VMD Tcl script that draws the C-alpha trace (Angstrom):
set ca {
  {0.32 -0.11 0.24}
  {1.00 3.19 -0.85}
  {2.16 5.91 2.09}
  {0.97 9.20 1.12}
  {2.52 10.64 3.42}
  {6.06 9.96 2.81}
  {5.13 10.60 -0.98}
  {4.55 14.23 -0.19}
  {7.33 14.38 1.87}
  {9.56 13.34 -0.72}
  {8.54 15.51 -3.39}
  {8.08 18.30 -1.15}
  {11.59 17.49 0.48}
  {13.13 16.93 -3.60}
  {11.44 20.57 -4.62}
  {12.49 22.21 -2.00}
  {8.60 23.16 -0.97}
  {6.64 22.88 1.94}
  {5.60 19.47 3.15}
  {2.77 20.01 4.80}
  {0.98 21.68 1.20}
  {1.89 18.82 -0.43}
  {0.49 16.45 2.28}
  {-2.72 18.93 2.00}
  {-2.90 18.43 -1.26}
  {-2.05 14.52 -1.47}
  {-5.37 13.94 1.12}
  {-7.57 16.28 -0.56}
  {-11.07 14.80 -1.28}
  {-10.48 16.27 -5.09}
  {-6.81 13.82 -4.82}
  {-8.34 11.58 -3.17}
  {-11.20 11.26 -5.55}
  {-8.87 11.26 -8.47}
  {-6.29 8.93 -7.47}
  {-9.20 6.46 -6.81}
  {-8.84 4.58 -10.15}
  {-4.93 4.55 -10.19}
  {-2.45 2.06 -9.09}
  {0.37 3.25 -6.89}
  {2.50 3.19 -9.66}
  {0.21 5.77 -11.61}
  {-0.21 8.02 -8.54}
  {3.48 8.23 -7.55}
  {4.14 8.99 -11.80}
  {1.52 12.05 -11.43}
  {2.82 13.24 -8.13}
  {6.51 13.04 -9.66}
  {5.71 15.33 -13.11}
  {4.02 17.93 -10.59}
  {6.57 20.68 -10.37}
  {4.33 22.18 -7.87}
  {1.34 22.02 -5.09}
  {-0.84 24.23 -7.49}
  {0.32 22.29 -10.79}
  {-1.16 18.91 -8.82}
  {-4.26 20.78 -7.69}
  {-4.61 22.39 -10.81}
  {-4.42 18.87 -12.76}
  {-6.42 16.59 -10.55}
  {-9.30 19.62 -10.95}
  {-8.92 19.70 -14.74}
  {-8.96 16.09 -15.57}
  {-11.78 15.25 -12.97}
  {-14.33 18.02 -14.50}
  {-12.86 16.18 -17.80}
  {-13.41 12.71 -16.93}
  {-17.35 13.75 -16.16}
  {-17.25 15.37 -19.79}
  {-15.21 12.11 -21.40}
  {-16.73 9.26 -19.00}
  {-13.30 8.06 -18.19}
  {-11.17 7.82 -15.60}
  {-8.26 10.60 -14.87}
  {-4.92 9.33 -15.52}
  {-5.82 8.07 -18.80}
  {-6.86 11.26 -20.12}
  {-3.53 12.33 -18.80}
  {-2.09 10.69 -21.19}
  {-4.42 10.98 -24.13}
  {-4.21 15.00 -24.31}
  {-0.90 14.88 -23.78}
  {-0.30 12.47 -26.44}
  {-3.06 15.14 -28.60}
  {-0.27 17.95 -27.86}
  {2.06 15.54 -28.86}
  {4.12 15.93 -25.30}
  {5.05 13.73 -22.58}
  {2.27 14.46 -19.76}
  {4.95 15.79 -17.17}
  {5.79 18.43 -20.02}
  {2.05 19.29 -20.53}
  {1.68 19.68 -16.82}
  {4.31 22.09 -16.95}
  {3.08 23.88 -19.70}
  {-0.35 23.56 -19.44}
  {-1.28 24.42 -15.73}
  {-1.70 26.14 -13.51}
  {-5.16 27.55 -14.69}
  {-5.79 30.58 -15.06}
  {-8.83 31.50 -13.33}
  {-10.01 32.65 -16.34}
  {-8.80 29.70 -18.61}
}
mol new
graphics top color blue
foreach p $ca { graphics top sphere $p radius 0.5 }
foreach p [lrange $ca 0 end-1] q [lrange $ca 1 end] { graphics top cylinder $p $q radius 0.2 }
display resetview
């Protein structure tokens, strides 16, 4: 079973960011809903692609909404969106997120 607190702490440490902010984002209701259909490896991969808490929150919110309209689970949607943009998922997250409030 994936230790989310350790995952959050390790990502925060690697990025020299606040551990509490990463833990809060990973334990948020939206991320829990988002990650419910993902394997441990997919969760770890997604977190590693996010350069900030804001990116994690934004990708979570964006893909949850998209998954409702598309009828697919969020992680495969991320792979699809990145493939359509002809970039890696990590590059897509870095270049398209966080979304501005007017987006």
